[in-house]
C-alpha positions in Angstrom: 54.4 83.2 97.6 52.4 81.8 94.7 53.9 79.7 92.0 52.3 79.9 88.5 54.6 77.4 86.7 53.0 74.6 84.7 53.1 71.2 86.5 51.9 68.1 84.8 50.8 65.6 87.5 49.4 62.2 86.7 48.6 60.7 90.2 49.3 61.3 93.8 52.2 63.6 94.8 53.9 60.9 96.9 55.7 57.6 96.8 53.3 55.2 98.5 52.1 51.6 98.5 49.2 51.1 96.1 46.3 48.6 96.2 48.1 46.2 93.8 51.1 46.0 96.1 53.3 48.2 93.7 54.9 51.4 94.7 54.2 54.8 93.1 57.1 57.3 93.0 57.4 60.8 91.5 60.3 61.8 89.3 60.7 65.6 88.8 61.7 66.7 85.3 62.9 70.3 84.7 62.9 71.4 81.1 63.0 74.6 79.1 62.0 75.2 75.6 63.0 72.0 73.9 59.9 69.7 74.0 62.0 66.7 72.7 63.7 66.2 76.1 60.4 66.3 77.9 58.9 63.7 75.6 62.0 61.5 76.0 61.6 61.7 79.8 57.9 60.7 79.5 58.6 58.0 77.0 61.3 56.4 79.2 58.9 56.4 82.3 56.1 54.9 80.2 58.4 52.2 78.8 59.6 51.3 82.4 56.0 51.1 83.7 55.0 48.8 80.9 57.8 46.3 81.6 58.0 46.5 85.4 57.5 43.6 87.8 54.8 43.6 90.4 57.2 44.4 93.2 58.9 47.2 91.3 58.1 50.9 91.5 55.6 52.7 89.3 57.1 56.0 88.2 55.0 59.1 87.7 56.5 62.2 85.9 56.2 65.6 87.5 57.2 68.0 84.7 57.9 71.7 84.9 58.6 72.9 81.3 59.0 76.6 82.1 62.3 76.7 83.9 63.9 80.0 83.1 67.4 80.0 81.6 68.9 82.7 83.9 66.5 83.2 86.8 68.0 81.0 89.5 65.6 82.4 92.2 62.5 81.3 90.3 64.2 77.9 89.5 64.8 77.2 93.2 61.2 78.1 94.1 60.0 75.7 91.5 62.2 72.9 92.9 61.0 73.7 96.5 57.4 73.3 95.2 58.2 69.9 93.7 59.9 68.8 97.0 56.8 69.6 98.8 54.8 67.4 96.5 57.1 64.4 97.2 59.8 63.4 94.7 62.7 60.9 94.7 64.9 62.5 92.0 65.3 65.7 89.9 66.2 65.4 86.2 67.6 68.5 84.5 67.7 71.4 83.8 70.0 72.2 80.9 70.7 75.8 81.9 74.2 76.2 83.4 73.0 79.1 85.5 70.3 77.0 87.2 72.1 73.7 87.6 74.3 74.9 90.5 71.4 76.6 92.3 69.2 73.5 92.1 72.2 71.3 93.0 72.5 73.2 96.3 68.9 72.4 97.2 69.2 68.7 96.2 72.4 68.4 98.3 70.7 69.8 101.4 67.6 67.5 100.9 69.8 64.6 99.8 67.7 64.2 96.5 69.6 62.7 93.5 70.2 65.3 90.9 70.6 63.8 87.4 71.8 65.9 84.5 72.7 65.0 80.9 75.0 67.8 79.9 78.4 68.9 81.0 78.6 71.1 84.1 81.3 73.7 84.4 82.0 73.5 88.1 80.7 70.3 89.6 80.6 70.0 93.4 82.5 67.2 95.1 80.6 64.7 97.3 77.3 66.0 96.0 74.2 64.2 94.8 74.8 65.1 91.2 75.1 62.3 88.7 76.2 63.4 85.2 75.5 61.0 82.3 77.4 63.1 79.8 80.8 61.7 78.9 83.5 63.4 80.8 85.0 66.1 78.5 88.7 65.5 79.4 88.3 61.9 78.3 86.6 63.0 75.1 89.5 65.4 74.4 91.9 62.5 75.0 90.0 60.4 72.5 90.1 63.1 69.9 93.7 63.7 70.4 94.6 60.0 70.1 92.8 59.9 66.7 94.7 63.0 65.6 98.1 61.5 66.6 97.2 58.2 64.9 96.8 60.1 61.6 99.9 62.2 62.3 98.1 65.5 61.7 100.3 68.5 62.2 97.4 70.9 62.3 93.6 70.8 62.7 90.6 73.1 63.0 88.0 73.1 65.8 84.6 74.2 64.7 82.4 75.0 67.7 78.9 76.3 68.2 78.9 78.3 71.4 81.1 79.1 74.4 80.2 76.0 76.3 81.2 73.9 73.3 84.6 75.5 73.2 85.1 75.0 77.0 84.6 71.3 76.6 87.5 71.2 74.2 90.0 73.1 76.4 91.8 69.8 77.3 92.2 69.0 73.6 93.7 72.4 72.8 96.2 72.0 75.7 97.2 68.5 74.6 97.8 69.8 71.1 99.9 72.6 72.4 102.1 70.2 74.4 102.8 68.2 71.2 103.3 71.3 69.0 100.3 70.7 66.9 98.8 73.8 65.3 95.1 74.4 66.3 92.7 76.8 64.5 89.5 77.7 66.2 86.4 79.1 64.5 82.8 79.6 65.6 80.0 78.6 63.3 76.6 80.1 62.9 77.1 83.1 65.1 73.6 84.4 64.2 72.0 81.0 64.9 70.5 80.7 61.5 70.9 76.9 61.3 72.6 76.9 57.9 75.9 75.4 59.2 74.6 71.9 59.5 71.7 69.7 58.7 70.7 68.8 62.3 67.3 67.1 62.4 65.1 67.8 65.4 62.5 65.2 66.3 58.9 66.3 66.2 56.2 65.8 69.0 55.6 62.1 68.1 59.2 61.1 67.3 60.3 59.6 70.6 59.2 56.1 69.6 61.0 52.7 69.5 61.0 52.8 65.7 62.9 56.1 65.6 66.1 55.7 63.6 69.4 56.3 65.4 70.4 58.8 62.7 67.6 61.0 63.9 68.2 60.6 67.7 70.2 63.4 69.4 72.8 62.5 72.0 71.1 64.3 74.9 67.7 62.8 74.1 69.3 59.3 74.3 71.1 60.2 77.6 67.7 61.2 79.2 66.2 57.8 78.3 69.3 56.0 79.7 69.3 58.1 82.9 65.6 57.3 83.7 66.2 53.6 83.1 69.3 53.4 85.2 67.8 55.4 88.0 64.8 53.1 88.1 67.1 50.1 88.4 69.0 51.7 91.3 65.8 52.7 93.1 64.5 49.1 93.0 67.9 47.8 94.1 67.8 50.1 97.1 64.3 48.9 98.1 65.6 45.3 98.1 68.7 46.1 100.1 67.1 48.4 102.8 65.0 47.2 105.7 63.7 50.7 106.1 60.8 51.9 104.0 61.9 53.9 101.0 59.2 56.5 101.6 58.6 58.2 104.9 55.7 60.6 105.4 54.9 60.5 101.7 58.5 61.8 101.1 57.2 65.4 101.3 60.1 67.8 102.1 60.2 71.5 102.8 63.0 73.9 101.8 62.6 75.9 105.0 62.9 72.8 107.2 65.9 70.6 108.1 64.5 67.3 107.0 65.9 65.3 104.1 65.5 62.0 102.3 67.4 59.3 104.2 67.9 57.1 101.1 69.2 59.8 98.8 73.0 59.3 99.2 72.5 55.5 99.1 70.8 55.7 95.7 73.5 58.1 94.5 76.2 55.6 95.6 74.4 52.8 93.9 74.4 54.8 90.6 78.1 55.5 91.0 79.0 51.9 91.6 76.8 50.2 89.1 76.9 49.9 85.3 74.2 49.9 82.6 74.1 49.2 78.9 71.8 51.7 77.2 71.2 53.5 73.9 74.5 55.4 74.4 76.5 52.2 75.2 78.1 51.1 78.5 77.5 53.6 81.3 79.8 53.6 84.3 80.7 56.4 86.7 83.7 57.3 88.9 83.5 58.2 92.5 82.8 61.9 91.6 79.8 61.1 89.5 81.4 61.6 86.1 80.8 59.1 83.3 84.4 57.9 82.9 84.0 54.6 81.2 82.5 54.7 77.7 83.2 53.5 74.2 83.5 55.6 71.0 83.0 54.0 67.6 84.9 55.5 64.7 83.3 55.7 61.3 84.6 56.7 57.9 82.5 58.4 55.3 82.8 56.7 51.9 81.1 57.1 48.6 78.8 54.2 49.2 78.1 55.1 52.9 79.9 54.8 56.2 82.3 52.1 57.4 83.3 51.2 60.9 87.1 51.5 61.2 87.8 51.3 64.9 86.9 52.0 68.5 88.2 54.0 71.5 87.6 53.4 75.2 89.1 54.8 78.4 90.7 51.5 79.3 92.5 50.3 76.1 92.6 53.6 74.2 92.4 53.7 70.4 92.0 50.6 68.3 91.9 51.4 64.6 91.4 48.6 62.1 92.3 50.7 59.0 94.6 53.7 58.7 95.7 54.0 55.1 93.5 55.4 52.4 94.8 52.7 50.0 92.5 50.2 51.7 89.3 52.1 50.7 86.8 50.3 48.6 87.4 51.2 45.0 84.3 52.4 43.2 84.2 50.4 40.0 81.6 52.7 38.5 82.6 56.0 36.9 80.8 58.9 35.1 82.4 58.1 31.8 79.9 57.6 29.0 77.0 58.4 31.3 74.3 60.9 30.2 72.8 63.3 32.7 69.8 65.6 32.3 70.8 69.0 33.7 68.1 71.5 34.6 68.9 75.2 34.5 67.2 78.5 34.7 67.7 81.7 32.7 69.4 83.6 35.5 72.3 85.9 34.5 75.1 84.9 34.2 74.6 81.3 35.2 72.3 80.4 32.4 71.4 82.6 29.4 70.1 82.3 25.8 72.8 82.9 23.2 72.4 86.2 21.3 72.5 85.2 17.7 70.4 85.5 14.6 70.9 81.8 13.8 68.4 79.2 14.8 70.0 77.0 17.5 68.8 73.8 19.1 69.7 71.6 22.0 72.6 72.6 24.2 73.8 75.2 21.7 71.0 77.5 22.7 72.5 78.3 26.1 75.6 80.0 27.5 76.8 81.3 30.8 78.9 80.4 33.8 76.9 77.3 34.8 76.9 76.1 31.2 80.7 76.4 30.9 81.1 74.7 34.3 79.1 71.7 33.3 81.2 71.6 30.1 84.5 71.6 32.1 83.2 68.8 34.4 82.1 66.8 31.3 85.6 67.1 29.8 87.2 65.9 33.1 84.9 63.0 33.9 83.8 62.0 30.4 80.0 62.2 30.8 77.4 63.5 28.4 74.6 65.9 29.3 71.4 67.5 28.0 70.1 70.8 29.3 66.5 71.4 30.0 65.0 74.7 31.1 63.0 75.6 34.2 60.8 78.5 32.9 59.6 79.9 36.2 63.2 80.1 37.6 62.2 78.6 41.0 64.9 76.8 42.8 62.5 75.0 45.1 60.5 75.4 48.3 58.8 72.9 50.5 55.0 73.0 50.9 54.3 73.0 54.7 51.0 71.2 54.2 51.8 68.5 51.7 55.6 68.3 52.3 56.2 68.3 48.5 59.0 70.3 47.0 58.5 72.6 44.1 60.9 74.1 41.5 64.2 72.5 40.6 64.3 70.4 43.7 60.9 68.9 42.8 62.2 68.1 39.4 65.2 66.2 40.9 63.0 64.3 43.3 60.6 63.3 40.6 63.4 62.1 38.3 62.8 64.7 35.6 66.4 65.8 36.0 69.6 64.4 37.4 71.5 67.6 38.1 70.5 71.1 38.8 72.8 74.2 38.4 72.0 77.8 38.9 72.5 80.3 41.7 71.5 77.4 44.0 72.2 78.2 47.7 73.2 75.3 49.9 70.9 75.4 53.0 70.1 73.0 55.7 66.4 72.5 54.6 67.4 71.9 51.0 70.1 69.3 52.2 67.3 67.4 53.8 65.8 66.8 50.4 68.8 66.6 48.0 72.6 66.4 48.0 75.0 69.1 46.9 78.5 69.0 45.6 81.1 71.1 47.4 80.5 74.8 46.7 81.8 76.0 43.4 81.3 79.6 44.6 81.2 81.1 48.1 79.2 84.2 48.8 76.9 85.9 51.3 73.8 88.1 51.5 74.3 91.8 51.1 72.4 95.0 50.1 72.0 96.4 46.5 71.1 100.1 46.4 71.6 103.2 44.4 75.0 105.0 44.7 74.9 108.1 47.0 73.5 110.9 44.9 74.6 114.5 45.0 72.9 116.5 47.7 71.3 119.7 46.3 73.1 122.9 47.3 71.8 124.5 50.4 70.1 127.9 50.3 73.0 129.4 52.2 75.7 127.5 50.5 77.7 130.8 50.2 78.1 130.6 53.9 79.7 127.2 53.9 83.3 128.4 53.6 83.1 129.5 57.3 81.9 127.4 60.2 79.2 128.8 62.4 81.7 129.7 65.1 83.7 131.7 62.6 80.6 133.7 61.5 79.8 134.3 65.1 83.3 135.6 65.9 83.2 137.8 62.8 79.9 139.3 63.9 81.3 140.0 67.4 84.5 141.6 65.8 82.3 143.7 63.6 80.3 145.3 66.4 83.3 145.6 68.7 85.3 147.6 66.1 82.3 149.8 65.3 81.7 150.6 68.9 85.4 151.2 69.5 85.5 153.7 66.6 82.5 155.4 68.1 84.0 155.8 71.5 87.5 156.7 70.3 86.1 159.2 67.9 84.3 161.1 70.7 87.4 160.9 72.9 90.0 162.1 70.3 90.2 165.9 70.0 91.3 165.6 66.4 88.1 164.0 65.4 86.1 167.2 66.4 86.3 169.4 63.3 85.1 172.9 62.1 82.0 172.6 60.0 82.8 176.0 58.3 86.4 176.0 57.1 86.2 179.7 56.2 85.5 180.7 59.8 88.6 180.6 61.9 87.0 180.6 65.3 83.7 178.6 65.0 81.3 178.6 67.8 80.8 174.8 67.7 82.6 171.6 66.3 81.2 168.5 64.8 82.3 164.8 65.0 81.9 162.5 62.0 82.0 159.2 64.1 78.4 158.9 65.1 77.3 155.4 65.9 75.6 155.0 62.5 78.7 156.4 60.7 81.0 154.0 62.7 78.9 151.0 61.6 78.8 152.3 58.0 82.6 152.7 58.0 83.2 149.1 59.3 80.6 147.8 56.8 82.3 149.5 53.8 85.7 148.2 54.9 84.4 144.6 55.3 82.8 144.7 51.9 85.9 146.2 50.3 84.0 149.2 49.1 85.2 152.0 51.5 83.2 155.0 52.6 83.3 158.8 52.6 84.3 158.8 56.2 88.1 159.0 56.9 89.6 158.8 60.3 91.9 161.7 61.4 93.3 160.9 64.8 96.1 158.4 65.3 94.1 156.1 67.5 91.1 155.9 65.1 93.5 155.4 62.2 95.2 152.6 64.0 91.9 150.9 64.7 90.9 151.4 61.0 94.2 150.0 59.8 94.0 146.9 62.0 90.4 146.4 60.8 91.4 146.7 57.2 94.2 144.1 57.7 91.7 141.8 59.3 89.2 142.3 56.5 92.0 141.6 53.9 92.7 138.2 55.4 89.1 137.3 56.1 88.0 138.2 52.6 90.9 136.4 51.0 90.3 133.3 53.0 86.5 133.4 52.3 87.1 133.8 48.6 89.6 131.0 48.3 87.4 128.6 50.3 84.2 129.7 48.5 85.4 128.5 45.2 86.1 125.0 46.5 82.8 124.8 48.3 80.7 125.9 45.4 82.4 123.5 43.0 82.2 120.5 45.3 79.3 118.1 45.1 78.6 116.4 48.4 77.2 112.8 48.1 74.1 112.1 50.2 74.3 108.6 51.7 71.0 107.5 53.1 72.4 104.4 54.9 75.7 102.5 55.2 74.8 99.0 56.5 71.8 96.9 57.5 71.5 98.6 60.9 71.3 102.1 59.5 69.0 100.8 56.7 66.5 99.5 59.3 66.7 102.7 61.4 66.6 105.2 58.5 64.3 103.5 56.1 61.0 105.0 57.5 62.5 108.5 57.5 63.8 108.4 54.0 60.9 106.4 52.7 63.1 103.5 51.7 61.6 100.0 51.1 63.5 96.8 51.0 62.9 93.2 50.0 64.2 90.0 48.5 63.3 87.4 45.9 60.0 85.5 46.7 60.6 82.0 47.9 64.3 82.3 47.8 66.9 81.4 50.4 67.6 85.1 51.1 64.0 85.7 52.1 64.0 82.6 54.3 67.3 83.8 55.9 65.4 86.8 57.3 62.0 85.3 58.0 63.5 82.4 59.9 65.9 84.5 62.1 65.0 84.3 65.8 66.5 87.5 67.2 68.6 90.5 66.4 68.4 92.9 63.5 67.7 90.0 61.0 64.6 89.1 62.9 63.4 92.7 62.8 64.0 92.8 59.1 62.2 89.5 58.6 59.2 90.7 60.5 58.9 93.7 58.2 59.2 91.4 55.2 56.5 89.2 56.6 54.1 92.1 57.2 54.8 93.6 53.7 55.0 90.8 51.2 54.6 93.4 48.4 58.2 94.5 49.1 59.5 91.2 47.7 59.9 90.6 43.9 59.4 87.6 41.8 62.8 87.8 39.9 66.2 89.2 40.6 66.0 91.4 37.5 62.9 93.0 38.9 64.7 93.8 42.2 67.7 95.3 40.3 65.4 97.5 38.3 63.5 98.7 41.4 66.8 99.4 43.1 68.0 101.5 40.2 64.8 103.5 39.7 63.3 103.8 43.2 64.4 104.1 46.8 64.5 100.3 47.1 67.2 98.2 48.9 67.4 94.7 47.4 68.8 91.9 49.5 70.8 89.7 47.2 73.7 87.3 47.1 77.0 89.1 46.8 78.0 87.4 43.6 74.8 88.6 41.9 75.4 92.0 43.3 78.9 92.0 41.8 77.5 91.0 38.5 74.9 93.7 38.3 77.1 96.5 39.6 79.4 95.7 36.6 76.5 96.6 34.3 74.4 99.1 36.3 76.8 101.9 37.2 74.3 103.7 39.4 74.1 100.8 41.8 76.6 99.6 44.5 76.8 97.1 47.4 76.2 98.5 50.9 77.8 96.9 54.0 79.5 93.6 54.3 78.2 90.0 54.0 75.4 89.2 56.3 76.2 85.4 56.2 78.4 82.9 54.5 77.2 80.2 52.2 77.9 78.7 48.8 76.4 77.6 45.5 76.5 73.9 44.6 75.3 71.5 42.0 72.2 69.7 43.3 71.3 66.0 42.8 69.2 63.3 44.4 70.0 61.9 47.8 72.8 59.3 48.0 73.8 59.9 44.5 76.8 57.7 43.6 78.4 60.5 41.5 78.4 63.2 44.1 82.0 62.6 45.2 83.4 62.5 41.7 81.7 65.8 40.8 82.9 67.4 44.1 86.5 66.2 43.5 86.4 67.6 39.9 85.1 71.0 41.2 88.0 71.1 43.7 90.4 70.5 40.9 88.9 73.2 38.8 89.2 75.6 41.7 92.8 74.6 42.4 93.8 75.2 38.7 92.1 78.6 38.7 89.6 77.5 36.0 86.6 78.6 38.0 88.2 82.0 38.6 88.7 82.4 34.9 85.1 81.5 34.2 83.9 84.0 36.7 86.1 86.7 35.2 84.8 85.9 31.8 81.1 86.2 32.6 81.3 88.9 35.3 83.8 91.3 33.7 84.1 90.6 30.0 80.9 89.2 28.4 77.4 90.7 28.2 78.4 94.3 29.0 80.7 93.4 31.9 83.4 95.8 33.0 81.8 99.0 31.9 81.5 100.3 35.5 84.9 99.1 36.7 88.3 100.8 36.6 89.5 104.2 37.7 87.7 107.1 36.1 89.5 110.3 35.2 88.9 113.3 37.3 86.1 115.4 35.7 86.9 118.8 34.3 85.8 121.9 36.1 82.2 122.7 35.3 80.5 126.1 35.5 78.5 126.8 38.6 74.8 126.6 38.1 72.2 128.9 39.6 71.6 126.4 42.4 75.1 126.9 43.7 74.8 130.7 44.1 71.1 131.3 44.3 71.4 132.2 47.9 73.6 135.2 47.1 70.9 136.5 44.7 68.1 136.0 47.1 70.1 137.8 49.9 70.5 140.8 47.5 66.9 140.7 46.5 65.6 140.4 50.1 68.0 143.2 51.2 66.7 145.5 48.5 63.1 144.8 49.4 63.9 145.4 53.1 65.6 148.7 52.2 62.6 149.7 50.2 60.4 148.9 53.2 62.6 151.1 55.5 62.3 154.0 52.9 58.6 153.9 53.1 58.6 153.8 56.9 61.2 156.7 57.0 59.1 158.6 54.5 55.8 158.2 56.5 57.5 159.2 59.7 59.0 162.3 58.1 55.6 163.3 56.6 54.1 162.9 60.1 56.8 165.2 61.6 56.4 167.8 58.8 52.6 167.8 59.2 52.9 168.5 63.0 55.7 171.1 62.5 53.9 173.0 59.7 50.5 172.5 61.4 48.9 171.1 58.3 47.1 167.8 57.6 49.0 164.6 57.0 47.4 164.3 53.6 48.4 167.9 52.5 52.0 167.3 53.7 52.1 164.0 51.9 50.8 165.6 48.6 53.3 168.5 48.8 56.3 166.3 49.5 55.3 163.7 46.9 55.0 166.5 44.3 58.6 167.5 44.9 59.8 163.8 45.1 58.4 163.1 41.7 60.0 166.1 40.1 62.9 164.2 38.6 64.3 167.4 36.8 65.4 168.9 40.1 67.5 167.7 43.0 66.4 170.6 45.2 63.4 170.4 47.6 62.2 173.3 49.8 61.4 172.9 53.5 57.6 172.8 54.0 56.2 175.4 56.4 53.1 177.7 56.6 54.9 180.6 55.0 56.6 178.5 52.4 53.3 177.0 51.4 51.7 180.4 50.9 54.7 181.8 49.1 54.9 178.7 46.9 51.3 179.2 46.0 51.7 183.0 45.2 54.9 182.2 43.2 53.1 179.6 41.3 50.3 182.1 40.4 52.9 184.7 39.5 54.8 182.3 37.3 51.6 181.3 35.5 50.7 185.0 34.7 54.2 185.7 33.5 54.1 182.7 31.3 50.9 183.9 29.7 52.3 187.4 29.1 55.5 186.1 27.7 53.6 183.9 25.3 51.7 187.0 24.0 54.8 189.2 23.5 57.0 186.4 22.1 56.0 187.3 18.5 56.9 191.0 19.0 60.3 190.7 20.4 62.8 187.8 20.6 65.0 189.6 23.1 64.1 190.3 26.7 65.3 193.1 28.9 67.1 192.1 32.0 64.8 191.5 34.9 65.3 194.1 37.7 66.8 192.6 40.9 64.1 192.0 43.3 64.2 193.6 46.6 64.9 191.7 49.7 61.9 190.4 51.5 61.0 191.1 55.0 62.0 187.7 56.0 65.4 188.1 54.4 65.9 191.4 56.3 64.9 189.8 59.6 67.3 187.0 58.9 70.2 189.4 58.2 69.3 191.3 61.3 69.2 188.2 63.4 72.6 187.2 62.0 74.1 190.7 62.7 72.9 190.3 66.3 75.1 187.2 66.6 72.2 184.7 66.7 74.0 181.9 64.8 72.8 178.9 66.9 70.4 177.9 64.1 72.3 177.9 60.9 70.6 177.1 57.6 70.7 173.3 57.0 72.7 172.0 54.2 70.5 171.6 51.1 67.8 174.0 52.1 67.2 177.1 49.9 65.1 180.2 50.4 61.8 180.6 48.8 63.1 183.5 46.6 65.7 181.1 45.1 62.8 178.8 44.1 61.5 181.7 41.9 64.9 182.0 40.2 65.1 178.3 39.6 61.6 178.2 38.1 62.1 181.1 35.7 62.3 180.2 32.1 65.7 181.2 30.6 
């Protein structure tokens, strides 16, 4: 098996005697992603080596900084590799999943395992030494403080599940004393906005590093290395056996172990050490059970030490009552502040007036009124100045200088800054903020769902697809039933010649085509010329009519509602559906350039926020310079604008086509900014809290959001609109179905006509062209509804009759002037064909009756005579 983890090795992989009579020993450090802990580990070893005596050990760090968080198999393999190099202790890791697995290896090989974080399930009689204060004792310290102040309730703000587990003892103690406990997790999305924690950079682990910038676990690592070095040197002095045997190289697949391991662990448990984190002392289980906690109180001028707590004497508080606080002799009365603002609706705006105004009278808005209220309460004066570019401030990553309003504060061009100023951790590094005067969160501004255009087959909407399918099945089943029943029922076979009492054959009206036509006419409420005669066919027809009555009534009633209803088309509902549907609907999204909202997405480390932030990084053109520009794009384009919820509320009161989508993506607040360690921060914060308690801030918000500058025009319940006529879009499908049906019927007529001409040409033994010409001549004679049957004899007779008619017409025109009256034309004699027809009839040959609508050629002559 090959191991590809990164090991940093400075010298031999053993603990051996060197040329200068000092000993060299390797300490293994297991770290993950936080380089600060590794640098603290290296710094502690370097500090020890610089100050060691000649007979002391020289420590060499063996660092593995790629320990996986949840891959215990790989972590164990890495530790086995380090054991094979020769080590005397293992420091870390931080991952709870890996600690137990590595601990099992250290126990077998009797290697001290030193950790600086709380372990969930520590093993008894193991080689583990935990420098983190024992959580049950910490919980007792917290509870003693709560009881000293006689609190009846308190809130626990925790970061992750491990943080909450460490406080289980505190919750249980509070429950036993009937103290109400509220629990709330902060920063679930890990944005870092809940606090102003400062992480040290690559060169920060130095002696001159201030304690305010040193994290607890970093200090614990330094103390652990120092204390272990002391215990290792003490063991060398106590033991007659060499500390190192065979270069201290151990194999995980062998049974060997370090014979001095448990002795060093017992020395650590029984000794004490004063380090950066105070006095360090362990109990027999390896927990840090004896430690001191200093209590501080935050005051306007800084912090004050008010007491201590330790596991032996408990709580010792030197001051309990708030009356003993140092009274601030300075006040804000008669002071003058320069307040910088931006023209951001509705926080700061120019007054709309025809008069020429100067000074503070030029401005109005929520922020202007808030400063006025604070001035009335605290008695200070103020002068407004304007930031033209509306930039709140951003830190230059190269120079480290702040721009915008924060830069104005730091360079003493202004004392206070008020606008839609979001309180974030990076801004709190540079300036101070008052308590939030308004709480809010990021949300999405987008157009309201617009009405979807009617579908082409909107007339089919009253019935679902399964209803239409069932209706089609019923249609064909009833038609086929009529066809079968009509052929089986004797009453449906009728005499085609009512004058003949005993006909030679009967006919049936319910052919398959006629059955379908009967069912179609009934369904369309138009009827047909076909009427059932038998009881069974009439029963089927009656049931079908009843069915059609209900179906048509239901369809008609539902159709009116569907055609008059406008269905809104919602392209997305929240941030997840926005990210998924944006490419398909060609939606773009963005935020204000350089604002806290944009940084919220671009600094996200995982989840949907990180994906959104990646898109915004790749497309900077999606972001806008001003909020007003983003609102305009959201109103006119398919553009989703990420914006604070209060600003969204303000704009939706004035732009009725816009609305907020989804809930709040985070929680934050707006505050008044000032320089660091400002002496008037507490007074302004207290005044803001008083304004909130007296509902003054709520009144100001109602004034500028709902009443002034066009506010309230989009709020309130709107009356139900009156019924509007249906447009062509709502029913165009019906028209097109009729048009397409007519066109299709015309196509069928042409096909039927051509097929008929083909049959006639074959039967009459004439060319297709001649048959087409003769038939077309009769079809275009719109003065007659009678057409002869084309045959060879009929064509010849038609030609002779035409010639005869033309000659008679000429003779009649010549004699018209001589006589106006005309003698009756003698009855023509029967032709040979007529005689043969009568003879055939007299002989009983009636199997080929003359078809309905056919007339004899002699009758054509009568019809064509001029009266």
